[in-house]
Residue frames as a rotation matrix with the C-alpha (Angstrom) as fourth column:
UNK 1
0.356 -0.740 -0.570 -8.00
0.654 0.633 -0.413 3.04
0.667 -0.226 0.710 -13.69
UNK 2
0.960 0.089 0.265 -7.49
-0.109 -0.754 0.648 4.94
0.257 -0.651 -0.714 -10.38
UNK 3
0.662 -0.728 -0.178 -4.03
0.663 0.459 0.591 3.47
-0.348 -0.510 0.787 -9.84
UNK 4
0.021 -0.707 0.707 -2.28
0.882 -0.319 -0.346 5.94
0.470 0.631 0.617 -12.25
UNK 5
0.290 0.125 0.949 -3.50
-0.141 -0.975 0.172 9.22
0.946 -0.184 -0.266 -10.52
UNK 6
0.997 -0.014 0.074 -2.95
-0.073 0.092 0.993 7.63
-0.020 -0.996 0.091 -7.21
UNK 7
0.363 -0.931 0.023 0.68
0.931 0.362 -0.038 6.96
0.027 0.036 0.999 -8.17
UNK 8
-0.181 -0.455 0.872 1.31
0.405 -0.842 -0.355 10.61
0.896 0.289 0.336 -8.75
UNK 9
0.667 0.430 0.609 -0.26
-0.372 -0.516 0.772 11.35
0.646 -0.741 -0.185 -5.31
UNK 10
0.862 -0.447 -0.239 2.29
0.489 0.607 0.627 8.96
-0.135 -0.657 0.742 -3.69
UNK 11
0.148 -0.778 0.611 4.96
0.810 -0.259 -0.526 11.11
0.567 0.573 0.592 -5.42
UNK 12
-0.005 -0.019 1.000 4.08
-0.322 -0.947 -0.019 13.96
0.947 -0.322 -0.001 -3.07
UNK 13
-0.821 -0.551 0.149 4.61
-0.329 0.243 -0.912 11.68
0.466 -0.798 -0.381 -0.12
UNK 14
-0.203 0.880 0.429 1.00
-0.974 -0.138 -0.179 10.48
-0.098 -0.455 0.885 0.45
UNK 15
-0.948 0.046 0.315 -0.26
0.040 0.999 -0.027 7.10
-0.316 -0.013 -0.949 1.04
UNK 16
-0.479 0.785 -0.393 -3.33
-0.866 -0.352 0.355 6.26
0.140 0.510 0.849 -0.90
UNK 17
-0.746 0.320 0.584 -6.02
0.050 0.901 -0.430 3.78
-0.664 -0.292 -0.688 -0.06
UNK 18
-0.585 0.623 -0.518 -8.44
-0.757 -0.192 0.625 2.68
0.290 0.758 0.584 -2.89
UNK 19
-0.222 0.685 0.694 -11.68
-0.386 0.591 -0.708 0.87
-0.895 -0.425 0.134 -2.03
UNK 20
-0.806 -0.168 -0.568 -11.90
-0.589 0.318 0.743 -1.71
0.056 0.933 -0.355 -4.79
UNK 21
-0.688 0.533 0.492 -14.95
0.133 0.760 -0.636 -3.50
-0.713 -0.372 -0.594 -3.53
UNK 22
-0.835 0.444 -0.326 -17.41
-0.452 -0.216 0.865 -4.41
0.314 0.870 0.381 -6.25
UNK 23
0.202 0.928 -0.314 -19.82
-0.450 0.373 0.812 -6.95
0.870 -0.023 0.492 -4.76
UNK 24
-0.315 -0.333 0.889 -19.68
-0.923 -0.110 -0.368 -7.34
0.221 -0.936 -0.273 -1.08
UNK 25
0.519 0.649 0.556 -21.95
-0.738 0.669 -0.093 -10.35
-0.432 -0.362 0.826 -0.81
UNK 26
0.977 -0.091 -0.191 -20.01
-0.058 0.753 -0.656 -12.32
0.203 0.652 0.731 -3.51
UNK 27
0.356 -0.932 0.074 -16.45
0.289 0.034 -0.957 -11.26
0.889 0.362 0.281 -3.05
UNK 28
0.352 -0.220 -0.910 -16.24
0.883 -0.244 0.400 -9.46
-0.310 -0.944 0.109 0.43
UNK 29
0.975 0.001 -0.221 -14.50
-0.012 -0.998 -0.061 -6.16
-0.220 0.063 -0.973 0.81
UNK 30
0.319 -0.880 0.351 -11.18
0.942 0.334 -0.019 -5.40
-0.100 0.337 0.936 -1.02
UNK 31
0.992 -0.060 -0.112 -8.96
-0.077 -0.985 -0.152 -2.51
-0.101 0.160 -0.982 -1.06
UNK 32
0.392 -0.908 0.149 -5.35
0.857 0.302 -0.418 -1.46
0.334 0.292 0.896 -1.96
UNK 33
0.714 -0.322 -0.622 -2.79
0.121 -0.818 0.563 0.78
-0.690 -0.477 -0.545 -0.58
UNK 34
0.510 -0.697 0.504 -0.24
0.601 -0.130 -0.789 2.60
0.615 0.705 0.352 -2.77
UNK 35
0.715 -0.294 -0.634 2.61
0.583 -0.250 0.773 3.65
-0.386 -0.923 -0.007 -0.69
UNK 36
0.891 -0.452 0.038 5.04
-0.380 -0.788 -0.484 6.54
0.249 0.417 -0.874 -1.03
UNK 37
0.225 -0.879 -0.420 8.85
0.150 0.457 -0.877 5.83
0.963 0.134 0.235 -0.93
UNK 38
-0.820 -0.572 0.008 9.19
0.138 -0.211 -0.968 7.51
0.555 -0.793 0.252 2.52
UNK 39
0.322 0.942 -0.096 6.63
0.283 0.001 0.959 7.29
0.903 -0.336 -0.266 5.37
UNK 40
-0.415 -0.433 0.800 6.94
-0.523 -0.606 -0.599 9.45
0.744 -0.667 0.025 8.55
UNK 41
-0.961 0.011 -0.277 6.22
0.224 0.619 -0.753 8.18
0.163 -0.786 -0.597 11.99
UNK 42
-0.540 0.821 -0.185 2.91
-0.500 -0.490 -0.714 10.21
-0.677 -0.294 0.675 11.97
UNK 43
-0.093 0.520 -0.849 1.82
-0.962 0.173 0.211 8.58
0.257 0.836 0.484 8.77
UNK 44
-0.771 -0.300 -0.561 2.69
-0.183 0.949 -0.257 5.25
0.610 -0.096 -0.787 10.19
UNK 45
-0.919 0.393 -0.020 0.61
0.028 0.012 -1.000 5.91
-0.393 -0.919 -0.022 13.22
UNK 46
-0.243 0.877 -0.414 -2.38
-0.770 -0.434 -0.468 7.19
-0.590 0.205 0.781 11.12
UNK 47
-0.390 0.083 -0.917 -2.08
-0.725 0.587 0.361 4.09
0.568 0.806 -0.168 8.73
UNK 48
-0.899 0.002 -0.437 -2.39
0.231 0.852 -0.470 1.76
0.372 -0.524 -0.766 11.69
UNK 49
-0.663 0.732 -0.155 -5.46
-0.146 -0.329 -0.933 3.74
-0.734 -0.596 0.325 13.08
UNK 50
-0.177 0.634 -0.753 -7.09
-0.979 -0.192 0.068 3.63
-0.101 0.750 0.654 9.61
UNK 51
-0.693 -0.113 -0.712 -6.63
-0.330 0.928 0.173 -0.07
0.641 0.355 -0.680 9.57
UNK 52
-0.867 0.494 0.061 -9.04
0.148 0.373 -0.916 -0.34
-0.475 -0.785 -0.397 12.58
UNK 53
-0.147 0.895 -0.422 -11.76
-0.585 -0.423 -0.692 1.01
-0.797 0.145 0.586 10.24
UNK 54
0.326 0.147 -0.934 -11.03
-0.898 0.356 -0.257 -1.48
0.295 0.923 0.248 7.44
UNK 55
-0.473 -0.599 0.646 -10.25
-0.764 0.644 0.037 -4.59
-0.438 -0.476 -0.762 9.51
UNK 56
0.179 0.619 0.765 -12.85
-0.081 0.784 -0.616 -6.51
-0.980 0.048 0.191 7.56
UNK 57
0.736 0.001 -0.677 -11.13
-0.641 -0.323 -0.697 -5.82
-0.219 0.946 -0.237 4.27
UNK 58
0.530 -0.662 0.530 -8.77
0.696 0.696 0.174 -8.01
-0.484 0.277 0.830 2.22
UNK 59
0.848 -0.124 -0.515 -6.00
-0.263 -0.943 -0.206 -5.69
-0.460 0.310 -0.832 1.15
UNK 60
0.444 -0.829 0.340 -2.88
0.883 0.341 -0.322 -5.43
0.151 0.443 0.883 -1.10
UNK 61
0.609 -0.495 -0.620 -0.03
-0.021 -0.791 0.611 -3.04
-0.793 -0.359 -0.493 -0.48
UNK 62
0.660 -0.470 0.587 1.82
0.692 0.073 -0.719 -1.77
0.295 0.880 0.373 -3.60
UNK 63
0.769 -0.480 -0.423 5.22
-0.055 -0.709 0.703 0.05
-0.637 -0.517 -0.571 -2.91
UNK 64
-0.372 -0.928 0.037 8.49
0.154 -0.022 0.988 0.95
-0.915 0.373 0.151 -4.59
UNK 65
0.550 0.769 0.326 6.24
0.501 0.009 -0.865 2.24
-0.668 0.640 -0.381 -7.35
UNK 66
-0.601 -0.585 -0.545 7.39
-0.130 -0.601 0.788 3.43
-0.789 0.545 0.285 -10.79
UNK 67
0.551 0.817 -0.172 5.70
-0.208 -0.066 -0.976 4.25
-0.808 0.573 0.134 -14.02
UNK 68
-0.538 -0.800 0.265 7.05
-0.051 0.345 0.937 2.40
-0.841 0.490 -0.227 -16.95
UNK 69
-0.989 0.141 -0.040 5.79
-0.055 -0.105 0.993 3.39
0.136 0.984 0.111 -20.39
UNK 70
-0.417 0.879 0.231 2.44
-0.731 -0.475 0.489 4.23
0.540 0.035 0.841 -18.79
UNK 71
0.375 0.470 -0.799 2.16
0.048 0.851 0.523 1.07
0.926 -0.234 0.297 -16.78
UNK 72
0.427 -0.131 0.894 2.36
-0.856 -0.377 0.354 1.03
0.291 -0.917 -0.274 -12.91
UNK 73
0.349 -0.405 -0.845 4.95
0.167 0.914 -0.369 -1.31
0.922 -0.012 0.387 -11.61
UNK 74
-0.057 -0.446 0.893 6.30
-0.889 -0.384 -0.249 -2.05
0.454 -0.809 -0.374 -8.21
UNK 75
-0.922 -0.182 -0.342 6.36
0.027 0.850 -0.525 -4.59
0.387 -0.493 -0.779 -5.37
UNK 76
-0.058 0.959 0.277 3.34
-0.716 -0.233 0.658 -5.90
0.695 -0.160 0.701 -3.70
UNK 77
-0.991 -0.070 0.114 2.17
-0.132 0.637 -0.759 -7.66
-0.020 -0.768 -0.641 -0.55
UNK 78
-0.318 0.897 -0.308 -1.13
-0.328 0.201 0.923 -9.61
0.889 0.395 0.231 -1.03
UNK 79
-0.339 0.318 0.885 -3.38
-0.939 -0.065 -0.337 -10.25
-0.050 -0.946 0.321 1.84
UNK 80
-0.079 0.212 -0.974 -3.44
-0.391 0.892 0.226 -14.04
0.917 0.398 0.012 1.50
UNK 81
-0.377 0.039 -0.925 -4.52
0.569 0.798 -0.198 -16.59
0.731 -0.601 -0.323 4.14
UNK 82
0.595 0.795 -0.120 -6.86
0.579 -0.320 0.750 -14.12
0.558 -0.516 -0.650 5.95
UNK 83
-0.541 -0.738 -0.404 -4.11
0.834 -0.410 -0.368 -11.72
0.106 -0.536 0.837 7.08
UNK 84
0.527 0.658 -0.538 -5.50
0.743 -0.664 -0.084 -8.55
-0.413 -0.355 -0.839 8.65
UNK 85
0.773 -0.247 0.585 -4.70
0.208 -0.772 -0.601 -5.07
0.599 0.586 -0.545 7.22
UNK 86
0.814 -0.462 0.352 -2.65
-0.570 -0.518 0.638 -4.51
-0.112 -0.720 -0.685 10.33
UNK 87
0.500 -0.593 0.631 -0.68
0.264 0.799 0.541 -7.81
-0.825 -0.104 0.556 9.77
UNK 88
0.554 -0.270 0.788 0.04
0.824 0.039 -0.566 -6.62
0.122 0.962 0.244 6.15
UNK 89
0.853 -0.259 0.454 1.19
-0.212 -0.965 -0.153 -3.27
0.478 0.034 -0.878 7.30
UNK 90
0.680 -0.615 0.399 3.65
-0.345 0.211 0.915 -5.03
-0.647 -0.759 -0.068 9.81
UNK 91
0.440 -0.403 0.802 4.90
0.688 0.726 -0.013 -7.10
-0.577 0.557 0.597 6.95
UNK 92
0.757 -0.048 0.652 5.33
0.542 -0.511 -0.667 -4.04
0.365 0.859 -0.360 4.78
UNK 93
0.816 -0.434 0.381 7.24
-0.549 -0.788 0.279 -2.04
0.179 -0.437 -0.881 7.33
UNK 94
0.538 -0.646 0.541 9.49
-0.135 0.568 0.812 -4.95
-0.832 -0.510 0.219 8.09
UNK 95
0.468 -0.348 0.813 10.35
0.858 0.398 -0.324 -5.42
-0.211 0.849 0.484 4.37
UNK 96
0.794 -0.180 0.581 11.08
0.172 -0.850 -0.498 -1.77
0.584 0.495 -0.644 4.03
UNK 97
0.803 -0.513 0.303 13.36
-0.519 -0.351 0.779 -1.78
-0.294 -0.783 -0.548 7.07
UNK 98
0.287 -0.665 0.689 15.39
0.236 0.746 0.622 -4.77
-0.929 -0.016 0.371 5.56
UNK 99
0.860 -0.027 0.510 15.76
0.504 -0.121 -0.855 -3.09
0.085 0.992 -0.091 2.15
UNK 100
-0.024 -0.972 -0.234 19.23
0.940 -0.102 0.326 -2.14
-0.340 -0.212 0.916 1.40
UNK 101
0.475 0.205 -0.856 19.76
0.117 -0.979 -0.169 1.70
-0.872 -0.020 -0.489 1.05
UNK 102
0.363 -0.352 0.863 20.48
0.930 0.082 -0.357 2.81
0.055 0.932 0.358 -2.57
UNK 103
0.116 -0.441 -0.890 23.03
0.217 -0.863 0.456 5.68
-0.969 -0.246 -0.005 -2.89
UNK 104
0.718 0.264 0.644 22.56
0.658 0.046 -0.752 7.37
-0.228 0.963 -0.140 -6.25
UNK 105
0.922 -0.386 0.021 25.21
-0.384 -0.921 -0.064 9.86
0.044 0.051 -0.998 -5.57
UNK 106
0.626 -0.751 0.210 28.23
0.455 0.571 0.684 7.65
-0.634 -0.332 0.699 -6.08
């Protein structure tokens, strides 16, 4: 289960891509991103550049991650309807921009 160690890597501010492809001929290429809470402009640029190399993948993006009793939970954007990885990244960044800011120091 590579998602759990990958979650801890996101806690250090890194985006993680997992190639989950099992049988290319039968299912095609599949991968998933696990995103940190904050993404710099440089990381954003690099993610879009990386998407050029995985344009033939169907991807899912997991974000707002939390570990709850050993189970990884969060929000996800699924690459349905043949959306490209770049299209999903666009959707992810749009959703993150529209999230209300939470102030925990009230």
